[in-house]
TIBA-856931 format. One line per 2 residues: number of its first residue (from 1); their letters; for each residue y, x negated, z of N, C-alpha, C. Coordinates in Angstrom, 1 decimal. Atoms other than C-alpha are relative to their C-alpha. Layout:
# TIBA-856931
NUM) a) Y:X:Z:Y:X:Z:Y:X:Z; ...
END
This chain:
# TIBA-856931
1) ma) 1.2:0.5:0.5:85.0:98.8:9.5:-0.8:1.2:-0.5; 0.7:-1.1:0.7:82.9:101.0:7.1:-1.3:0.3:0.6
3) sd) 1.4:-0.2:-0.5:79.6:100.5:8.9:-0.1:1.0:1.2; 0.0:-0.9:-1.1:80.7:102.8:11.8:0.3:1.4:-0.5
5) li) -0.3:-1.3:0.5:81.4:105.8:9.5:-1.2:0.9:0.0; 1.0:-1.0:0.1:79.4:109.0:9.7:0.5:0.9:-1.1
7) fr) -0.4:-0.9:1.1:79.4:111.1:6.5:-0.8:1.3:0.2; 0.7:-1.3:0.0:78.7:114.8:6.4:0.8:0.9:-0.9
9) ta) -0.6:-0.9:0.9:79.5:117.8:4.3:0.8:1.0:0.8; -0.9:-0.9:-0.6:82.4:120.0:5.2:-0.5:1.5:0.0
11) gp) 0.3:-1.4:0.0:82.0:123.6:6.2:1.4:0.8:0.3; -1.3:-0.8:-0.2:84.6:126.5:6.7:0.7:-0.4:1.3
13) ad) -0.7:0.4:-1.3:85.3:125.4:10.3:0.8:-1.3:-0.1; -0.7:1.2:0.2:86.6:122.1:8.9:1.3:0.1:-0.7
15) ip) -1.1:-0.2:0.8:89.3:123.6:6.8:1.3:-0.4:0.6; -1.3:0.4:-0.5:92.3:123.2:9.2:0.1:-1.5:0.1
17) al) -0.1:1.5:-0.1:91.5:119.5:9.9:0.0:-0.6:-1.4; 0.0:0.5:1.4:90.8:118.9:6.2:1.3:0.2:-0.7
19) ra) -1.4:-0.2:0.6:94.1:120.4:5.1:1.0:-0.9:0.6; -1.0:0.9:-0.7:96.0:118.4:7.7:-0.2:-1.5:-0.5
21) lv) 0.2:1.3:0.5:94.3:115.2:6.5:0.5:-0.2:-1.4; -0.5:0.1:1.4:95.0:115.8:2.8:1.5:0.0:0.0
23) qs) -1.4:0.0:-0.1:98.6:116.7:3.6:0.6:-1.3:0.5; -0.6:1.3:-0.6:99.2:113.6:5.7:-0.1:-1.2:-0.9
25) ay) 0.2:1.2:0.9:97.8:111.3:3.1:1.0:0.0:-1.2; -0.8:0.0:1.2:100.1:112.5:0.3:1.4:0.5:0.1
27) rg) -1.3:-0.7:0.0:103.1:114.5:1.4:0.7:-0.2:1.3; -0.8:0.0:-1.2:105.9:114.3:3.9:0.2:-1.4:0.5
29) es) -0.3:1.4:-0.6:107.1:111.4:6.1:-1.2:-0.7:0.5; 1.2:0.7:-0.6:103.7:110.8:7.7:-0.7:-0.7:-1.1
31) sr) 0.7:0.7:1.1:102.3:109.9:4.2:0.6:-1.3:-0.3; -0.6:1.3:0.4:104.8:107.0:3.9:-0.6:-1.1:0.8
33) vg) 0.7:1.1:-0.7:102.8:105.1:6.5:-1.0:-0.7:-0.8; 1.0:0.6:0.9:100.1:104.6:3.9:0.6:-0.3:-1.4
35) wt) -0.5:0.3:1.3:100.4:103.6:0.3:-0.4:1.1:-1.1; 0.3:-1.1:1.0:99.0:106.8:-1.4:0.9:1.1:0.0
37) te) -0.9:-1.1:-0.1:102.0:108.9:-0.7:0.5:0.4:-1.4; -0.6:-0.6:1.2:103.3:111.2:-3.5:1.4:0.6:0.4
39) ad) -1.2:-0.6:-0.5:106.4:112.0:-1.4:1.2:-0.2:-0.9; -1.1:0.3:0.9:108.7:110.5:-4.1:-0.1:0.9:-1.3
41) ll) 0.2:-0.8:1.2:107.2:112.7:-6.8:-0.1:1.5:0.3; 0.3:-1.4:-0.3:106.4:116.0:-5.0:0.4:0.3:1.5
43) eg) -0.2:-0.4:-1.4:107.5:117.9:-1.9:-1.0:1.2:0.2; 0.8:-1.2:-0.3:105.7:120.8:-0.1:-1.4:-0.3:0.2
45) qr) 1.5:0.2:-0.4:102.0:121.3:0.4:-0.7:-0.7:-1.2; 1.0:0.6:0.9:99.2:119.3:-1.3:-1.1:1.0:-0.3
47) td) 1.0:-1.0:0.2:96.7:122.1:-0.8:0.2:1.0:1.1; 0.0:-1.0:-1.0:96.2:125.2:1.2:-1.4:0.5:0.4
49) ae) 1.3:-0.4:-0.5:93.4:126.8:3.2:-0.8:0.8:-1.0; 0.7:-0.8:1.0:92.6:129.3:0.5:-0.7:-0.8:-1.1
51) tl) 0.6:0.9:1.0:92.1:126.6:-2.1:-1.2:-0.8:0.5; 1.1:0.7:-0.6:90.0:124.6:0.2:-1.3:0.8:0.2
53) aa) 1.1:-0.9:-0.2:87.8:127.6:1.1:-0.7:0.3:-1.3; 0.6:-0.2:1.3:87.3:128.2:-2.6:-0.8:-1.2:-0.5
55) vl) 0.7:1.2:0.4:86.3:124.6:-3.2:-1.4:-0.1:0.8; 1.3:0.1:-0.8:83.7:124.8:-0.3:-0.9:1.1:-0.5
57) ar) 0.8:-1.1:0.4:82.4:128.1:-1.7:-0.6:-0.1:-1.4; 0.3:0.1:1.4:82.1:127.0:-5.3:-1.4:-0.6:-0.1
59) pn) 1.3:0.6:0.3:78.5:126.3:-6.5:0.2:-1.4:-0.5; 0.0:1.3:0.5:77.8:122.7:-7.2:1.2:-0.8:0.4
61) sl) -1.2:0.7:-0.6:80.8:121.6:-5.1:-0.2:-0.3:1.4; 0.1:0.3:-1.4:81.1:119.9:-1.8:1.2:-0.9:0.4
63) vl) -1.0:0.9:-0.5:83.7:118.1:0.4:-0.7:-0.9:0.9; 0.6:1.0:-0.9:82.4:114.9:1.9:1.0:-0.5:1.0
65) la) -0.9:0.5:-1.0:83.9:114.0:5.2:-0.5:-1.3:0.6; 0.3:1.2:-0.7:84.0:110.6:6.8:0.6:0.0:1.4
67) er) -0.5:-0.1:-1.4:84.3:110.5:10.6:-0.3:-1.3:0.6; 0.1:1.2:-0.8:84.7:107.6:13.0:0.2:0.5:1.4
69) ag) -0.1:-0.3:-1.4:84.0:108.2:16.7:0.4:1.5:0.1; -0.3:-1.4:0.0:84.1:112.0:16.0:1.3:0.5:-0.6
71) el) -1.4:-0.3:0.5:87.5:111.9:14.3:-0.1:-0.1:-1.5; 0.0:-0.1:1.4:88.0:112.9:10.7:1.0:-1.1:-0.5
73) va) -0.9:1.1:0.5:89.4:109.8:8.9:0.2:-0.1:-1.5; 0.0:0.0:1.4:88.7:110.4:5.2:-0.8:1.1:-0.6
75) cc) 0.8:-1.0:0.6:87.4:112.9:2.7:0.1:-0.1:-1.5; -0.1:-0.1:1.5:86.7:113.6:-1.0:-0.8:1.2:-0.4
77) ql) 0.7:-1.1:0.6:85.6:116.5:-3.1:-0.9:-0.6:-1.1; 0.9:0.3:1.1:82.6:116.2:-5.5:-0.4:1.3:-0.6
79) eh) 0.5:-1.2:0.7:81.7:118.8:-8.1:-1.0:-0.5:-1.1; 1.0:0.4:1.0:78.5:118.5:-10.1:0.2:0.8:-1.3
81) rg) -0.2:-0.6:1.3:79.2:119.2:-13.8:-1.0:-0.6:-1.0; 1.1:0.5:0.9:75.9:118.2:-15.4:0.0:-1.5:0.1
83) ev) 0.0:1.4:0.1:76.1:114.6:-16.6:1.2:-0.7:0.7; -1.2:0.5:-0.6:79.5:114.2:-15.0:0.2:0.6:1.4
85) ay) -0.4:-0.5:-1.3:80.6:114.6:-11.4:1.6:-0.2:0.1; -1.5:0.0:-0.2:84.3:115.4:-10.6:0.2:-0.5:1.4
87) fg) -0.4:0.6:-1.3:85.9:113.4:-7.8:1.5:0.4:0.2; -1.3:-0.4:-0.3:89.0:114.8:-6.1:0.3:0.1:1.5
89) lf) -0.4:-0.1:-1.4:90.9:115.5:-2.9:-0.3:-1.2:0.9; 0.3:1.3:-0.7:90.4:111.9:-2.0:1.2:-0.3:1.0
91) sv) -1.0:0.2:-1.0:92.3:111.3:1.3:-0.5:-0.9:1.1; 0.3:0.9:-1.1:92.4:108.6:3.9:1.2:0.1:0.9
93) rp) -1.2:0.0:-1.0:94.5:108.8:7.1:0.9:-1.1:-0.3; -1.0:1.0:0.4:97.7:107.0:6.3:0.0:-1.3:0.8
95) eq) 0.0:1.2:-0.8:97.5:104.6:9.2:-1.3:-0.8:-0.1; 1.2:0.7:0.2:94.0:103.6:8.2:-0.2:-0.5:-1.4
97) qg) 0.1:0.4:1.4:94.7:102.9:4.5:0.1:-1.5:-0.1; -0.1:1.4:0.3:94.2:99.4:3.2:-1.0:-0.8:0.7
99) gg) 1.0:0.7:-0.8:91.2:98.5:5.4:-1.4:0.1:-0.5; 1.3:-0.1:0.5:88.3:99.3:3.2:-0.6:1.4:0.2
101) lg) 0.5:-1.3:-0.2:87.8:102.9:4.3:-0.1:0.8:-1.3; 0.1:-0.6:1.3:88.6:104.3:0.9:-1.1:-0.5:-0.9
103) ra) 1.1:0.6:0.8:86.3:101.9:-0.8:-1.4:0.5:0.4; 1.2:-0.5:-0.6:83.5:103.0:1.5:-0.3:1.5:-0.4
105) vl) 0.1:-1.4:0.4:84.1:106.7:0.8:-0.3:0.2:-1.5; 0.2:-0.1:1.4:84.3:106.2:-2.9:-1.5:-0.5:-0.3
107) ar) 1.4:0.5:0.2:81.0:104.1:-2.8:-1.0:1.1:0.3; 1.0:-1.0:-0.4:79.2:106.9:-0.9:0.1:1.2:-1.0
109) ae) -0.1:-1.0:1.0:80.6:109.5:-3.4:-0.8:-0.3:-1.3; 0.7:0.4:1.2:79.3:107.5:-6.3:-1.5:0.0:0.2
111) ql) 1.5:0.0:-0.3:75.9:107.1:-4.7:-0.5:1.4:0.0; 0.5:-1.4:-0.1:75.6:110.8:-4.0:0.0:0.6:-1.4
113) ar) -0.1:-0.6:1.3:76.7:111.8:-7.5:-1.1:-0.6:-0.9; 1.0:0.6:0.9:74.3:109.3:-9.2:-1.4:0.3:0.5
115) de) 1.3:0.0:-0.5:71.3:109.4:-6.9:-0.5:1.4:0.3; 0.4:-1.4:-0.3:71.3:113.1:-5.8:0.2:1.0:-1.1
117) wg) -0.3:-0.9:1.1:72.8:114.8:-8.8:-0.4:-0.5:-1.4; 0.3:0.6:1.3:71.8:112.4:-11.6:1.2:-0.1:-0.9
119) aa) -1.2:0.1:0.8:75.4:112.1:-12.8:0.1:-1.4:-0.6; -0.1:1.3:0.7:76.0:109.4:-15.4:1.5:-0.5:0.1
121) el) -1.4:0.4:0.0:79.8:109.4:-14.9:0.7:0.8:1.1; -0.9:-0.6:-0.9:82.4:110.1:-12.3:1.4:0.1:-0.6
123) em) -1.3:-0.2:0.6:85.7:111.5:-13.4:1.0:0.6:1.0; -1.1:-0.5:-0.9:89.0:112.4:-11.8:1.3:0.1:-0.8
125) tv) -1.3:0.0:0.6:92.6:113.2:-12.7:1.0:-0.6:1.1; -1.0:0.6:-0.8:95.5:111.2:-11.3:1.4:0.2:-0.7
127) ie) -1.3:-0.1:0.5:99.2:111.8:-11.7:0.4:-1.3:-0.7; -0.3:1.2:0.8:100.2:109.4:-14.5:1.0:-1.0:0.6
129) qr) -1.0:0.8:-0.6:103.2:108.1:-12.6:-0.5:-0.8:1.2; 0.5:0.7:-1.2:101.0:106.8:-9.8:-0.7:-1.3:-0.5
131) ad) 0.5:1.3:0.5:100.6:103.3:-11.3:-0.8:-0.8:1.0; 0.7:0.8:-1.1:99.6:101.7:-8.0:-1.4:0.6:0.3
133) li) 1.3:-0.7:-0.2:96.8:104.3:-7.5:-0.9:-0.2:-1.1; 0.9:0.2:1.2:95.5:104.0:-11.0:-0.5:-1.4:-0.1
135) aw) 0.5:1.4:0.0:95.4:100.2:-10.7:-1.1:-0.1:1.0; 1.1:0.0:-1.0:93.3:100.7:-7.5:-1.3:0.5:-0.6
137) ye) 1.3:-0.5:0.7:90.8:102.8:-9.4:-0.5:-0.9:-1.1; 0.5:0.9:1.1:90.7:100.4:-12.3:-0.7:-1.2:0.6
139) rr) 0.7:1.1:-0.7:89.8:97.6:-9.9:-1.4:0.4:0.5; 1.3:-0.5:-0.4:86.9:99.8:-8.9:-0.9:0.5:-1.1
141) gf) 0.8:-0.3:1.2:85.6:100.2:-12.4:0.4:1.3:-0.8; -0.4:-1.1:0.8:87.4:103.3:-13.6:0.9:-0.4:-1.2
143) tr) -0.8:0.3:1.1:89.0:103.4:-17.0:0.9:1.2:-0.3; -0.9:-1.0:0.4:92.0:105.3:-18.3:-0.5:0.5:-1.3
145) tg) 0.5:-0.6:1.2:90.9:107.7:-21.0:1.1:0.4:-1.0; -1.1:-0.5:0.9:94.3:108.6:-22.5:0.0:1.5:-0.2
147) ef) 0.1:-1.5:0.0:93.4:112.3:-21.9:0.9:0.5:1.1; -1.0:-0.5:-0.9:96.2:114.2:-20.3:0.0:1.5:0.1
149) tp) -0.2:-1.4:-0.2:96.7:117.6:-18.8:1.3:0.2:0.8; -1.3:-0.2:-0.6:100.0:119.2:-17.7:-0.1:0.2:1.5
151) fp) -0.1:-0.3:-1.4:101.1:119.4:-14.1:0.3:1.5:0.1; -0.2:-1.4:-0.1:101.1:123.0:-12.9:1.4:0.4:0.6
153) yg) -1.4:-0.3:-0.4:104.9:123.4:-12.7:0.1:1.5:0.3; -0.2:-1.3:-0.3:105.9:126.6:-11.0:-1.1:0.6:1.0
155) de) 1.1:-0.5:-0.9:102.7:126.9:-8.9:0.1:-0.9:1.3; -0.3:0.8:-1.2:103.9:125.8:-5.4:-1.2:-0.3:0.9
157) rf) 1.2:0.4:-0.8:100.3:125.7:-4.1:-0.3:-1.5:-0.2; 0.2:1.4:0.3:100.3:122.2:-5.6:1.2:-0.9:0.3
159) gv) -1.2:0.8:-0.3:103.8:121.2:-4.4:1.1:0.4:-0.9; -1.2:-0.2:0.7:107.3:121.2:-5.6:0.4:-1.3:-0.7
161) pl) -0.3:1.3:0.7:107.9:118.5:-8.3:1.4:-0.4:0.1; -1.4:0.6:-0.1:110.9:116.2:-7.9:0.4:-0.6:-1.3
163) rp) -0.4:0.5:1.3:110.9:115.2:-11.6:-0.7:0.8:-1.0; 0.5:-0.9:1.0:110.2:117.0:-14.9:-1.1:-0.5:-0.9
165) dl) 0.9:0.6:1.0:107.7:114.6:-16.5:-1.4:-0.3:0.6; 1.3:0.2:-0.6:104.6:114.8:-14.3:-1.1:0.5:-0.9
167) rf) 1.2:-0.5:0.7:101.2:115.1:-15.9:-1.2:-0.8:0.6; 1.2:0.7:-0.5:97.6:114.1:-15.0:-0.7:-0.7:-1.1
169) er) 0.9:0.7:0.9:95.5:111.5:-16.7:-1.4:0.0:0.5; 1.4:0.1:-0.4:91.7:111.6:-16.7:-0.4:-1.4:0.1
171) la) 0.6:1.3:-0.1:90.0:108.5:-15.4:-1.5:0.2:0.1; 1.4:-0.2:0.0:86.3:107.9:-15.8:-0.7:-1.3:0.4
173) ka) 0.8:1.2:-0.3:83.6:105.5:-14.5:-1.4:0.3:-0.2; 1.5:-0.2:0.2:80.0:105.1:-15.7:-0.7:-0.4:1.3
175) lh) 0.8:0.2:-1.2:77.6:105.4:-12.8:-1.4:-0.6:-0.4; 1.2:0.7:0.3:74.8:102.8:-13.2:-1.1:0.2:1.0
177) as) 1.1:-0.2:-0.9:71.4:103.2:-11.6:0.0:-1.2:1.1; 0.0:1.0:-1.1:71.2:101.4:-8.2:-1.3:-0.7:0.1
END
């Protein structure tokens, strides 16, 4: 249930738990418990401690944590880019996916970007081959832009691709005043 979630901003001490959450949601056998796994597309790590530290230290960037009973259950990154806010690192514990937790985190991220930063749009990039995930975002008001960026092949900080055709598509959603 989303009403029992506590939201807070991550700090450096949260990096180990944050990295473990992101990894569990996307890579390895543990990720197959949920539906957001990328295990058929990529192996290896999803992120590392250095990358997370850089995200936390970046001006106009934060990682929003969702906790339930003192336990980290979900997170997302937000970066204020003027009229647009970037949304990334979205992760929900695999065993808790499909119960509305992700919708609650996304709604809080949209509210923060709109009401605290004045952003008119939320944007993200999603691996194009993740049709199920893109459809989930479309049901929540995001649109496919047809704008693509290449996957960083050869940079194992982002994982080891299992196929040669990966690329990211930009998705966007207008944030209307509440």
